[in-house]
N, C-alpha and C positions, 0 to 999 in steps of 0.2 A: 267706635268699632261697636261689633257685628257682635252679638254672642246668643248661643243658643241653652236659652234656661233647659238644666234638664236633672235639677235637684228641688225638692222645699228643706230649708234651715230654718228651724227652732230654735231660738237664742234666748238666752238664758245668767243670770247671774246668782252669784255666790248669795246660796240662803242659809241659815241656821234656821233649824227645828226641833221638835221633842220625838224623839221612836216613841214607840212602844213603853218604853219604861221609866221613859220620863226624862231621858238621856239629850241631853242639846247636841244637834252635829249638821256638821254643812254639806250644805247637799246643791247637787242643779237642779229646777223645779221646771223639767219642761212639759208639764201639763198646765201652766202658768204663763206659758213661754211671754217676754218681754214683746215678741215680733217675730214674725215670719215671712217668710217671702221669697218667691222664686229665685233662682241664678243657677249663672250658669257655672260646673265645679270641675276643673281641667286637674290630668297631673300638672308636679310643677316639680323641674328638676332644682338644685341651687347651689347657687359657685362654694368651695369650701370659704370664701369672703363669707360668703351671707349665712350658713350653716354656725359661724364664729358668732355673727353679727346680733343674732337671734337666741344667740343662748341653745344649738342644739346638738346633740349628737350623731351619730350614725344613724342610727334604734330610728328617733323624732324624726328625723330629717326627710321621710318618707309624705312630704307635705304635698297638698293640693291645693291651690290655689280657687279664689270663688271671684269673680266676678257677677255687678249686678247694677241697677241702672242707680241713678243719682236720689229718688228718690227712697229708696229702700236701704239697707243696714248700719241705721241709725243707732239700734245699741249694741253691733259689732265691734266694738273696746276691747281694750286687752281683760286681764281676768274673768270677761263673762265665754260660757264655750256654748259651740254651737254644734245643734242637731240635726244631721243631715240625714231625709229623706231619699232617697234617690229611686227615677222612675223608676225604676229596673224592682222595687220594693229593698230594697239594701236599707240599713241604718249604721251608719258609721258618727261617732261624740268627736270631738275637734278643740283644740283648745286654738282662739283668736288670738289674732296679730295682723293688724291695720296694715297694711302697706302703703298703697296709693290712693285719693280723692284724685282723679279726671276730670274734665272741664264735666265728658260727658257719661263717666261713671267712676264705679268704685271700686276697688281688688281690697283685699283683703289675701292673709296665707291664714290654711286651715292646718291645725296641729295635731296629728293625733292623738288622743290620751290614749294612756298604758296603763294597764296594770288598777283600770277601775269601772266600774257599767256603766259609771258615768261621770 
């Protein structure tokens, strides 16, 4: 498959840290990302059966698809989060849903994070 990288993805897992008051909070740390790599991020339209399969609703069904080579994306697993920096300078955050691992590339759904900063 031919794809054109248009974004850099930073992947983080959920970490427990202490805030300034000493309270433990769960957060994603993109400053110390598990992995970063270039990829092709494209709009994606899901069928109603796919929306149901992935447990999405109409709000979160505005997904994107990420295509990358076989050497990248080892940390793109369910439960981790992706920070996507597009070549135009915009930044978005997504939950990761692995979809397919093909012979020559990998494919992931990026589900928008809502009501959170990261």
